Backbone as JSON, one array per atom type, in Angstrom:
{
  "sequence": "MLKRRSWLGLALALPLVPGLVHAQNNVVVFAAASLKNALDEIAANWSKDTGKPVPRISYAASSALAKQMEQGAPADMFISADLDWMDYVQAKNLIKIDSRFNLLGNKIVVIAPRDSKTTNLVLKGDDLAKALAGGRLSMANIDAVPAGKYGKAALEKLGAWNAVKDSIAQAENVRAALLLVARGEAPLGIVYSTDAAAEPNVRIVATFPADSHPPIIYPAALTKESSNADAKAFFDFLRSAKARTSFEKQGFTVLVKSNSAT",
  "N": [[-7.81, -20.93, -7.39], [-9.89, -18.37, -6.33], [-12.44, -16.62, -8.02], [-13.06, -13.09, -8.63], [-15.77, -12.52, -8.19], [-16.42, -14.4, -6.36], [-15.26, -13.59, -4.06], [-16.78, -12.0, -2.31], [-18.32, -13.84, -1.02], [-16.64, -14.81, 0.87], [-16.55, -13.12, 2.95], [-17.75, -13.48, 5.45], [-16.32, -15.56, 6.44], [-13.67, -14.91, 6.6], [-11.28, -12.68, 8.11], [-11.49, -9.29, 7.28], [-9.25, -7.46, 5.31], [-8.25, -4.19, 6.07], [-9.54, -1.51, 4.11], [-10.11, -2.94, 1.81], [-12.38, -2.93, 0.15], [-13.04, -1.42, -2.91], [-12.98, 1.01, -5.58], [-13.74, 0.19, -8.97], [-11.83, 0.98, -10.89], [-9.55, 1.69, -9.55], [-6.11, 1.13, -8.82], [-5.12, -1.59, -6.89], [-3.36, -2.2, -4.01], [-1.64, -4.46, -1.99], [0.05, -4.15, 0.93], [2.77, -4.29, 3.25], [2.33, -3.3, 6.64], [4.2, -1.5, 7.68], [4.89, 0.15, 5.61], [3.21, 2.29, 5.3], [3.36, 5.24, 5.64], [5.28, 6.11, 3.72], [4.3, 4.92, 1.34], [1.72, 5.93, 1.08], [2.28, 8.59, 0.46], [3.67, 8.24, -1.95], [1.69, 7.1, -3.57], [-0.13, 9.22, -3.71], [1.44, 11.11, -5.06], [1.85, 9.84, -7.52], [-0.75, 9.75, -8.51], [-1.25, 12.48, -8.75], [0.64, 13.18, -10.68], [-0.16, 11.7, -12.91], [-2.91, 11.91, -13.18], [-4.54, 9.84, -12.69], [-6.77, 7.76, -10.67], [-6.15, 7.72, -7.12], [-4.23, 5.05, -5.95], [-5.68, 2.3, -4.16], [-4.75, 1.23, -1.08], [-4.19, -1.53, 0.89], [-3.21, -2.03, 4.06], [-1.52, -4.24, 6.16], [-0.33, -6.99, 8.2], [2.2, -8.81, 6.5], [1.8, -11.54, 6.41], [-0.99, -11.81, 6.85], [-1.97, -10.52, 4.57], [-0.95, -12.15, 2.52], [-2.35, -14.52, 3.02], [-4.95, -13.61, 2.56], [-4.77, -13.11, -0.18], [-4.4, -15.72, -1.04], [-6.9, -16.73, -0.55], [-8.41, -15.52, -2.44], [-8.73, -12.74, -2.48], [-8.97, -9.66, -4.2], [-6.26, -8.08, -5.73], [-3.75, -5.97, -7.15], [-1.04, -5.82, -6.83], [1.6, -6.9, -4.61], [3.41, -6.09, -1.77], [5.7, -7.25, 0.31], [7.01, -7.56, 3.68], [9.01, -9.3, 4.04], [11.02, -11.96, 2.58], [9.95, -14.49, 2.83], [7.08, -14.53, 2.84], [6.53, -13.57, 0.31], [7.69, -15.59, -1.15], [5.89, -17.54, -0.42], [3.39, -16.78, -1.65], [4.26, -16.88, -4.23], [4.8, -19.6, -4.56], [2.22, -20.49, -4.51], [1.38, -19.73, -6.93], [0.45, -17.11, -7.35], [1.5, -14.7, -8.13], [3.09, -12.71, -10.71], [5.9, -14.0, -11.7], [8.08, -12.98, -13.13], [7.92, -10.31, -12.65], [8.74, -9.81, -10.11], [10.78, -8.2, -7.67], [13.39, -7.05, -5.44], [12.7, -4.46, -3.34], [13.14, -2.73, -1.04], [15.12, -2.1, 1.96], [15.49, -2.41, 5.57], [15.7, -1.66, 9.14], [15.65, -3.15, 12.44], [14.57, -2.07, 15.64], [14.66, -1.24, 19.16], [12.11, 0.34, 20.93], [10.91, 2.91, 23.15], [8.43, 4.62, 25.17], [8.13, 8.15, 24.58], [8.68, 9.71, 26.86], [10.07, 7.99, 28.47], [12.55, 6.82, 30.79], [14.45, 5.08, 30.0], [17.5, 4.49, 28.36], [20.01, 4.0, 25.82], [20.01, 1.11, 25.66], [21.23, -2.12, 26.45], [21.34, -5.09, 24.6], [21.98, -7.73, 25.03], [21.88, -10.9, 26.76], [20.35, -10.73, 29.99], [19.68, -8.08, 30.11], [17.68, -6.69, 28.65], [15.33, -7.84, 29.65], [15.49, -6.98, 32.29], [15.19, -4.25, 31.92], [12.55, -4.11, 31.21], [11.22, -4.36, 33.59], [9.14, -5.89, 34.71], [7.13, -5.26, 32.96], [5.58, -5.51, 29.64], [6.96, -6.65, 26.51], [6.43, -5.27, 23.53], [5.65, -6.68, 20.46], [5.28, -7.53, 16.99], [3.39, -10.37, 15.83], [5.23, -13.22, 16.55], [5.51, -15.56, 15.16], [4.51, -15.34, 12.61], [4.35, -12.7, 11.48], [6.55, -10.59, 9.7], [8.16, -8.54, 11.08], [8.0, -9.4, 13.72], [9.14, -11.94, 13.51], [11.75, -11.31, 12.67], [12.56, -9.9, 14.94], [12.41, -11.84, 17.01], [14.35, -13.66, 16.07], [16.64, -12.07, 16.27], [16.79, -11.59, 19.05], [17.17, -14.18, 19.96], [19.66, -14.74, 18.82], [21.25, -12.98, 20.21], [21.13, -13.94, 22.74], [19.07, -13.17, 24.42], [16.46, -13.97, 24.33], [15.26, -16.07, 25.94], [14.96, -14.87, 28.42], [12.98, -13.0, 28.04], [10.83, -14.15, 26.74], [8.45, -14.92, 27.98], [7.23, -12.58, 28.44], [6.14, -11.26, 26.33], [4.08, -9.12, 24.45], [2.04, -9.74, 21.96], [1.23, -8.37, 18.81], [-1.02, -7.79, 16.02], [0.18, -6.72, 13.78], [3.09, -4.77, 12.81], [2.64, -2.03, 13.12], [0.61, -1.99, 14.97], [1.98, -2.99, 17.16], [3.74, -0.89, 17.53], [1.94, 1.09, 18.33], [1.12, 0.25, 20.87], [3.31, 0.89, 22.44], [3.54, 3.62, 21.97], [1.27, 4.54, 23.21], [1.88, 4.08, 25.78], [1.26, 1.65, 26.87], [2.92, -0.47, 26.85], [6.24, -0.83, 28.02], [8.44, -1.15, 26.4], [9.26, -1.92, 22.97], [9.58, -3.78, 19.87], [10.22, -2.75, 16.7], [10.31, -1.65, 13.24], [12.9, 0.62, 12.23], [11.89, 2.62, 10.64], [9.22, 2.76, 11.42], [9.47, 3.77, 14.0], [10.46, 6.29, 13.37], [8.23, 7.43, 12.28], [6.47, 7.9, 14.33], [5.83, 10.2, 16.73], [5.59, 9.85, 19.47], [7.28, 7.96, 20.49], [10.65, 6.78, 21.08], [13.86, 5.7, 19.91], [15.73, 3.29, 21.63], [17.59, 1.35, 21.34], [19.4, -0.33, 18.76], [19.28, -3.15, 16.71], [22.04, -5.24, 15.87], [23.0, -5.69, 12.47], [23.78, -8.24, 11.77], [22.45, -9.88, 13.47], [20.09, -10.95, 12.71], [18.12, -12.25, 9.92], [18.62, -10.65, 6.71], [16.68, -7.71, 6.23], [14.34, -7.47, 3.91], [12.22, -6.09, 1.49], [10.28, -7.42, -0.85], [8.62, -6.89, -4.01], [5.81, -7.48, -6.19], [3.77, -7.98, -9.09], [0.43, -9.19, -9.16], [-0.85, -12.38, -10.25], [-3.44, -12.39, -11.22], [-4.09, -9.79, -11.81], [-5.75, -7.32, -13.7], [-5.84, -4.7, -14.21], [-5.17, -1.93, -16.11], [-3.6, 0.18, -15.29], [-1.98, -0.76, -13.31], [0.63, -1.73, -13.84], [1.93, 0.63, -14.5], [1.89, 2.08, -12.08], [3.32, 0.29, -10.53], [5.83, 0.39, -11.78], [6.42, 2.99, -11.12], [7.17, 2.81, -8.5], [9.87, 2.46, -8.58], [10.88, 4.87, -9.27], [12.66, 8.05, -9.22], [11.3, 9.9, -7.7], [9.73, 8.29, -6.03], [11.79, 7.01, -4.68], [12.79, 9.14, -3.15], [10.66, 9.53, -1.36], [10.62, 7.06, 0.0], [13.2, 7.02, 1.15], [13.07, 9.25, 2.77], [11.5, 8.34, 4.82], [13.21, 6.6, 5.96], [13.84, 4.15, 4.83], [15.99, 1.83, 3.07], [16.67, 1.97, -0.25], [16.72, -0.53, -2.63], [16.95, -0.77, -5.34], [17.92, 0.6, -8.53], [16.96, 3.86, -9.58], [14.41, 4.38, -12.02], [13.46, 5.96, -15.14], [11.08, 7.17, -14.62], [9.1, 9.86, -13.36]],
  "CA": [[-7.9, -19.48, -7.21], [-11.25, -17.91, -6.35], [-12.66, -15.46, -8.87], [-13.42, -11.89, -7.9], [-17.16, -12.56, -7.76], [-16.52, -15.31, -5.23], [-14.63, -13.02, -2.88], [-17.76, -11.5, -1.36], [-18.79, -14.97, -0.23], [-15.67, -15.12, 1.92], [-16.54, -12.05, 3.94], [-18.12, -13.96, 6.78], [-15.39, -16.59, 6.89], [-12.31, -14.4, 6.71], [-11.13, -11.3, 8.58], [-11.31, -8.41, 6.14], [-8.13, -6.54, 5.33], [-8.74, -2.82, 6.0], [-9.4, -0.82, 2.84], [-10.19, -3.87, 0.7], [-13.42, -2.52, -0.78], [-12.41, -0.41, -3.74], [-13.6, 1.33, -6.85], [-13.3, -0.75, -9.99], [-10.69, 1.45, -11.67], [-8.37, 1.96, -8.73], [-5.08, 0.13, -8.6], [-5.23, -2.1, -5.51], [-2.05, -2.62, -3.52], [-1.52, -5.09, -0.68], [1.38, -3.74, 1.37], [3.12, -4.44, 4.66], [1.87, -2.16, 7.43], [5.3, -0.56, 7.91], [5.09, 0.99, 4.44], [2.1, 3.22, 5.15], [3.68, 6.66, 5.45], [5.96, 6.31, 2.45], [3.48, 4.5, 0.2], [0.62, 6.89, 0.93], [2.83, 9.75, -0.25], [4.0, 7.83, -3.31], [0.43, 6.93, -4.3], [-0.67, 10.56, -3.97], [2.29, 11.74, -6.08], [1.58, 9.18, -8.8], [-2.06, 10.22, -8.95], [-1.1, 13.88, -9.15], [1.42, 13.25, -11.91], [-0.81, 11.01, -14.03], [-4.34, 12.17, -13.26], [-5.25, 8.59, -12.42], [-7.25, 7.67, -9.28], [-5.16, 7.31, -6.13], [-4.32, 3.62, -5.65], [-6.23, 1.88, -2.87], [-3.71, 0.41, -0.45], [-4.59, -2.27, 2.09], [-2.04, -2.25, 4.91], [-1.69, -5.25, 7.21], [0.83, -7.87, 8.26], [2.44, -9.52, 5.25], [1.19, -12.86, 6.55], [-2.43, -11.67, 6.66], [-2.21, -10.18, 3.17], [-0.69, -13.34, 1.71], [-3.47, -15.44, 3.23], [-6.09, -13.03, 1.85], [-4.55, -13.38, -1.6], [-4.63, -17.14, -1.27], [-8.34, -16.98, -0.5], [-9.08, -14.89, -3.57], [-8.89, -11.29, -2.37], [-8.46, -9.0, -5.41], [-5.18, -7.1, -5.57], [-2.92, -5.85, -8.34], [0.36, -6.04, -6.48], [1.87, -7.26, -3.22], [4.73, -5.7, -1.25], [5.87, -7.95, 1.57], [8.12, -7.1, 4.51], [10.08, -10.31, 4.05], [11.05, -12.84, 1.42], [9.2, -15.71, 3.08], [5.67, -14.45, 2.42], [6.5, -13.47, -1.15], [7.93, -16.96, -1.61], [4.65, -18.28, -0.18], [2.41, -16.52, -2.7], [4.82, -17.36, -5.49], [4.58, -21.05, -4.59], [0.79, -20.68, -4.76], [1.15, -19.23, -8.29], [-0.41, -15.93, -7.21], [2.18, -13.51, -8.63], [3.83, -12.8, -11.96], [7.25, -14.2, -11.19], [9.06, -12.13, -13.81], [7.79, -8.93, -12.17], [9.22, -9.72, -8.73], [12.1, -7.64, -7.4], [13.61, -6.59, -4.07], [12.51, -3.02, -3.39], [13.61, -1.95, 0.1], [15.71, -2.69, 3.16], [15.08, -1.71, 6.79], [16.36, -2.08, 10.37], [14.77, -3.28, 13.59], [15.05, -1.32, 16.79], [13.85, -1.26, 20.38], [11.57, 1.66, 21.22], [10.28, 3.18, 24.44], [7.64, 5.85, 25.1], [8.95, 9.35, 24.46], [9.09, 10.21, 28.17], [10.72, 6.93, 29.23], [13.91, 7.09, 31.28], [15.36, 4.08, 29.43], [18.38, 5.0, 27.3], [21.18, 3.2, 25.45], [19.74, -0.22, 26.17], [22.05, -3.24, 26.01], [20.4, -6.12, 24.17], [22.47, -9.09, 25.3], [21.59, -11.52, 28.05], [19.16, -10.37, 30.76], [19.53, -6.63, 30.22], [16.38, -6.27, 28.12], [14.33, -8.27, 30.62], [15.58, -6.09, 33.44], [14.65, -2.95, 31.54], [11.09, -4.21, 31.17], [10.78, -4.14, 34.98], [7.84, -6.52, 34.92], [6.19, -4.9, 31.89], [5.55, -6.34, 28.44], [7.7, -6.26, 25.33], [5.49, -5.26, 22.41], [6.2, -7.18, 19.2], [4.35, -8.15, 16.06], [3.33, -11.82, 16.01], [6.59, -13.74, 16.36], [5.49, -16.76, 14.33], [4.01, -15.1, 11.25], [4.58, -11.35, 10.97], [7.99, -10.41, 9.5], [8.85, -7.77, 12.13], [8.09, -10.26, 14.89], [10.1, -13.0, 13.21], [13.09, -10.71, 12.71], [12.85, -9.56, 16.34], [12.69, -13.06, 17.76], [15.64, -14.19, 15.61], [17.71, -11.24, 16.83], [16.86, -11.83, 20.49], [17.78, -15.5, 20.14], [21.08, -14.63, 18.46], [21.93, -12.19, 21.25], [21.0, -14.61, 24.03], [18.12, -12.44, 25.26], [15.09, -14.45, 24.14], [14.72, -16.86, 27.05], [14.64, -14.0, 29.55], [11.81, -12.15, 27.75], [9.81, -14.84, 25.96], [7.17, -14.98, 28.7], [6.77, -11.21, 28.68], [5.85, -10.67, 25.03], [2.72, -8.72, 24.06], [2.06, -9.88, 20.51], [0.25, -7.59, 18.07], [-1.34, -8.38, 14.72], [1.15, -6.22, 12.81], [4.12, -3.95, 13.45], [2.09, -0.74, 13.5], [-0.13, -2.21, 16.22], [3.01, -3.09, 18.2], [4.2, 0.48, 17.72], [0.91, 1.84, 19.03], [1.13, -0.14, 22.28], [4.37, 1.66, 23.11], [3.21, 5.04, 21.85], [0.22, 4.83, 24.18], [2.38, 3.79, 27.11], [0.72, 0.39, 27.35], [4.08, -1.36, 26.97], [7.41, 0.02, 28.25], [9.4, -1.33, 25.31], [8.74, -2.66, 21.83], [10.49, -4.0, 18.75], [9.6, -2.34, 15.45], [11.29, -1.17, 12.27], [13.36, 1.99, 12.49], [11.0, 3.52, 9.92], [8.03, 2.95, 12.24], [9.86, 4.68, 15.08], [10.6, 7.64, 12.81], [6.9, 7.93, 11.92], [5.65, 8.05, 15.53], [6.5, 11.15, 17.62], [5.44, 9.51, 20.88], [8.26, 6.95, 20.89], [12.03, 7.05, 20.68], [14.69, 4.5, 19.8], [16.68, 3.13, 22.74], [18.62, 0.39, 20.92], [19.3, -0.82, 17.39], [19.83, -4.5, 16.61], [23.1, -5.41, 14.87], [22.49, -6.26, 11.22], [24.09, -9.67, 11.68], [21.71, -10.64, 14.49], [18.84, -11.43, 12.12], [18.2, -12.29, 8.46], [18.49, -9.33, 6.08], [15.3, -7.25, 6.11], [14.14, -7.15, 2.5], [10.83, -5.94, 1.05], [10.08, -7.7, -2.26], [7.36, -6.45, -4.61], [5.46, -8.23, -7.39], [2.41, -7.89, -9.6], [-0.31, -10.44, -8.95], [-1.14, -13.15, -11.45], [-4.8, -12.13, -11.68], [-4.32, -8.37, -12.05], [-6.16, -6.96, -15.05], [-5.92, -3.24, -14.24], [-4.19, -1.41, -17.06], [-2.73, 1.15, -14.63], [-1.18, -1.39, -12.26], [2.04, -1.78, -14.24], [2.47, 1.99, -14.44], [2.17, 2.42, -10.69], [4.37, -0.63, -10.11], [7.09, 0.95, -12.28], [6.65, 4.24, -10.4], [7.84, 2.49, -7.24], [11.31, 2.52, -8.81], [11.22, 6.2, -9.76], [13.43, 8.92, -8.33], [10.36, 10.52, -6.76], [9.4, 7.29, -5.03], [13.0, 6.83, -3.87], [12.84, 10.24, -2.18], [9.66, 9.26, -0.32], [11.09, 5.92, 0.8], [14.38, 7.4, 1.93], [12.63, 10.22, 3.78], [10.96, 7.56, 5.94], [14.29, 5.81, 6.54], [14.1, 2.89, 4.13], [17.09, 1.73, 2.13], [16.15, 1.56, -1.56], [17.63, -1.57, -3.14], [16.97, -0.78, -6.81], [18.24, 1.87, -9.18], [15.79, 4.6, -10.04], [14.17, 4.39, -13.47], [13.27, 7.31, -15.68], [9.78, 7.74, -14.23], [9.21, 11.04, -12.5]],
  "C": [[-9.35, -19.06, -7.32], [-11.37, -16.69, -7.24], [-13.11, -14.28, -8.02], [-14.86, -11.95, -7.39], [-17.35, -13.48, -6.56], [-16.0, -14.71, -3.95], [-15.64, -12.56, -1.85], [-18.28, -12.62, -0.48], [-17.86, -15.35, 0.89], [-15.76, -14.16, 3.09], [-16.85, -12.53, 5.34], [-17.1, -14.95, 7.33], [-14.0, -16.06, 7.17], [-12.3, -13.0, 7.31], [-10.81, -10.41, 7.4], [-10.11, -7.5, 6.32], [-8.67, -5.12, 5.2], [-8.52, -2.22, 4.62], [-9.58, -1.7, 1.63], [-11.23, -3.46, -0.32], [-12.91, -1.34, -1.6], [-13.21, -0.15, -5.01], [-12.96, 0.47, -7.94], [-12.01, -0.32, -10.69], [-9.45, 1.76, -10.85], [-7.39, 0.81, -8.77], [-5.16, -0.29, -7.13], [-3.89, -2.71, -5.1], [-2.21, -3.28, -2.16], [-0.09, -4.83, -0.2], [1.56, -3.92, 2.87], [2.81, -3.16, 5.41], [2.95, -1.09, 7.61], [5.53, 0.4, 6.76], [4.14, 2.18, 4.36], [2.5, 4.66, 4.85], [4.29, 6.92, 4.08], [5.03, 6.02, 1.27], [2.27, 5.4, 0.0], [1.09, 8.12, 0.14], [3.11, 9.42, -1.71], [2.74, 7.68, -4.15], [-0.18, 8.28, -4.66], [0.13, 11.26, -5.07], [2.01, 11.15, -7.45], [0.24, 9.66, -9.37], [-1.99, 11.66, -9.46], [-0.39, 13.99, -10.49], [0.67, 12.71, -13.13], [-2.27, 11.37, -14.22], [-5.18, 10.94, -13.03], [-5.76, 8.58, -10.97], [-6.13, 7.22, -8.34], [-5.3, 5.82, -5.87], [-4.9, 3.36, -4.26], [-5.24, 0.89, -2.24], [-4.24, -0.22, 0.82], [-3.33, -2.61, 2.87], [-2.38, -3.26, 6.0], [-0.37, -6.01, 7.31], [0.97, -8.61, 6.93], [1.79, -10.9, 5.26], [-0.3, -12.81, 6.28], [-2.76, -11.38, 5.2], [-2.0, -11.39, 2.26], [-1.83, -14.35, 1.83], [-4.73, -14.93, 2.53], [-5.96, -13.29, 0.35], [-4.84, -14.83, -1.93], [-6.11, -17.47, -1.32], [-9.12, -16.21, -1.57], [-9.29, -13.4, -3.48], [-8.27, -10.6, -3.58], [-7.39, -7.96, -5.09], [-4.37, -7.1, -6.86], [-1.45, -6.09, -8.06], [0.49, -6.3, -4.98], [3.28, -6.79, -2.88], [4.83, -6.27, 0.15], [7.03, -7.36, 2.35], [9.19, -8.17, 4.68], [9.98, -11.18, 2.81], [10.13, -14.04, 1.59], [7.77, -15.64, 2.56], [5.54, -14.2, 0.93], [6.77, -14.84, -1.76], [6.65, -17.79, -1.49], [3.64, -18.05, -1.31], [2.94, -16.93, -4.08], [4.61, -18.86, -5.64], [3.12, -21.39, -4.87], [0.39, -20.17, -6.15], [0.25, -18.0, -8.32], [0.24, -14.65, -7.72], [2.8, -13.78, -10.0], [5.32, -12.83, -11.59], [8.26, -13.25, -11.84], [8.97, -10.66, -13.39], [8.44, -8.73, -10.8], [10.62, -9.09, -8.64], [12.17, -7.2, -5.95], [13.66, -5.07, -4.06], [13.27, -2.27, -2.29], [14.34, -2.79, 1.14], [15.3, -1.85, 4.37], [15.93, -2.2, 7.95], [15.31, -2.32, 11.44], [15.43, -2.66, 14.81], [14.16, -1.61, 18.0], [13.41, 0.17, 20.66], [11.0, 1.71, 22.63], [9.38, 4.41, 24.26], [8.56, 7.07, 25.16], [9.48, 9.84, 25.81], [9.74, 9.15, 29.05], [12.13, 7.34, 29.67], [14.93, 6.08, 30.75], [16.18, 4.69, 28.31], [19.5, 4.0, 27.04], [21.09, 1.78, 26.0], [20.7, -1.25, 25.59], [21.13, -4.42, 25.73], [20.82, -7.54, 24.51], [22.03, -9.58, 26.68], [20.3, -11.05, 28.69], [18.88, -8.88, 30.79], [18.16, -6.13, 29.74], [15.26, -6.64, 29.1], [14.32, -7.37, 31.85], [14.97, -4.72, 33.14], [13.12, -2.96, 31.47], [10.48, -3.99, 32.56], [9.38, -4.69, 35.22], [6.8, -6.18, 33.87], [6.31, -5.83, 30.7], [6.41, -5.76, 27.33], [6.77, -6.38, 24.13], [6.21, -5.68, 21.12], [5.06, -7.6, 18.29], [4.44, -9.67, 16.25], [4.64, -12.48, 15.61], [6.66, -14.96, 15.45], [5.15, -16.48, 12.87], [4.4, -13.75, 10.68], [6.08, -11.09, 10.84], [8.71, -9.66, 10.62], [9.01, -8.6, 13.4], [9.1, -11.38, 14.71], [11.54, -12.49, 13.26], [13.5, -10.44, 14.16], [13.2, -10.77, 17.17], [14.05, -13.63, 17.38], [16.8, -13.41, 16.22], [17.88, -11.48, 18.32], [17.5, -13.19, 20.78], [19.28, -15.43, 19.87], [21.88, -13.93, 19.57], [21.79, -12.79, 22.65], [20.01, -13.95, 24.97], [16.71, -13.02, 25.23], [14.52, -15.16, 25.36], [14.29, -15.98, 28.23], [13.38, -13.17, 29.32], [10.64, -12.89, 27.12], [8.45, -14.95, 26.65], [6.58, -13.6, 28.97], [6.41, -10.49, 27.37], [4.36, -10.33, 24.9], [2.7, -8.72, 22.54], [0.92, -9.12, 19.86], [0.07, -8.17, 16.67], [-0.43, -7.89, 13.61], [2.08, -5.24, 13.51], [3.59, -2.58, 13.87], [1.24, -0.85, 14.78], [0.84, -2.35, 17.39], [3.55, -1.71, 18.54], [3.22, 1.26, 18.59], [0.87, 1.51, 20.53], [2.17, 0.65, 23.07], [4.04, 3.15, 23.09], [2.17, 5.47, 22.88], [0.66, 4.57, 25.62], [1.85, 2.51, 27.71], [1.78, -0.69, 27.45], [5.32, -0.48, 27.12], [8.44, -0.05, 27.15], [8.73, -2.09, 24.17], [9.8, -2.82, 20.76], [9.73, -3.72, 17.46], [10.71, -2.02, 14.44], [11.71, 0.26, 12.61], [12.46, 3.0, 11.78], [9.7, 3.77, 10.69], [8.32, 3.93, 13.36], [9.95, 6.12, 14.58], [9.24, 8.27, 12.51], [6.03, 8.26, 13.12], [6.35, 8.97, 16.53], [6.44, 10.79, 19.1], [6.34, 8.35, 21.34], [9.65, 7.44, 20.52], [12.82, 5.75, 20.7], [15.67, 4.45, 20.96], [17.74, 2.08, 22.44], [18.35, -0.02, 19.48], [19.96, -2.19, 17.31], [20.95, -4.54, 15.57], [22.55, -6.1, 13.62], [22.72, -7.76, 11.13], [23.36, -10.51, 12.73], [20.42, -11.23, 13.96], [19.01, -11.53, 10.61], [18.05, -10.89, 7.88], [17.02, -8.96, 5.92], [15.11, -6.73, 4.69], [12.64, -7.13, 2.19], [10.74, -6.24, -0.45], [8.71, -7.21, -2.73], [7.09, -7.28, -5.87], [4.03, -7.89, -7.8], [1.72, -9.23, -9.39], [-0.67, -11.09, -10.29], [-2.49, -12.74, -12.06], [-5.06, -10.66, -11.99], [-4.68, -8.1, -13.5], [-6.29, -5.44, -15.2], [-4.8, -2.68, -15.11], [-3.21, -0.43, -16.41], [-1.78, 0.53, -13.61], [0.31, -1.4, -12.61], [2.68, -0.39, -14.15], [2.79, 2.39, -13.01], [3.3, 1.55, -10.14], [5.74, -0.1, -10.54], [7.44, 2.24, -11.53], [7.34, 4.01, -9.06], [9.35, 2.56, -7.36], [11.77, 3.9, -9.28], [12.03, 6.99, -8.75], [12.52, 9.58, -7.29], [9.97, 9.55, -5.66], [10.59, 7.04, -4.11], [13.08, 7.9, -2.79], [11.87, 9.99, -1.03], [10.09, 8.11, 0.58], [12.24, 6.32, 1.72], [14.04, 8.41, 3.02], [12.09, 9.51, 5.03], [12.01, 6.64, 6.56], [14.54, 4.46, 5.9], [15.37, 2.98, 3.31], [16.51, 1.23, 0.82], [17.16, 0.64, -2.23], [17.72, -1.61, -4.65], [17.37, 0.59, -7.33], [16.96, 2.54, -9.63], [15.66, 4.49, -11.55], [13.9, 5.81, -13.92], [11.94, 7.93, -15.33], [9.98, 8.89, -13.28], [8.15, 11.02, -11.41]]
}
């Protein structure tokens, strides 16, 4: 494990996660890109309630964040969009195992630009490929990013993958995939339902059956190296009734009971 002072030496060798540079007293959160709207609100509420500095949140693909942690990037907690990448950092002894819990659930959907004529899309067989009409299907990286992995698994289960696999436009994270569709650069895309709800320039044209892919679970954990006294307080706030309201407003399913934090 690289110490914090060694992290600066990695800057030239590693792509920097946005928002990584932070004030010493801020709680630093590494979080899946799909959490941005909800977690920004939760962080602001926690700061308002406690008078503490607003946590600094680095949003990126769970895969990128896990790799940054492995290379010594300083963070107090990690919220992944799947179990695999939390398992990865746990195997590397980078988290406090007893702090880990499953926080949220989500759904994956197919989106189109707001003014698209595509509606009620059928996802089986060649129907999705036909709807693309020669365009690209925007997805997060299908080999590493959770949203891309879930999407590929669902397309394979529904017998649609072979027809579209050569038409995939892969993005570095799910919010980047969302943006391609919102800008009209791709006629269709696969994102979380919460991403679609956060972007007014897209609309949902199909929802994948829950049994077509592994359960979408967002685990959270404190990092092994965290020494910020406020990190545990913010981590506990993620289970509060106020945080639940913010998550549910964005369309997430909260998997834990609310604690007494306000």
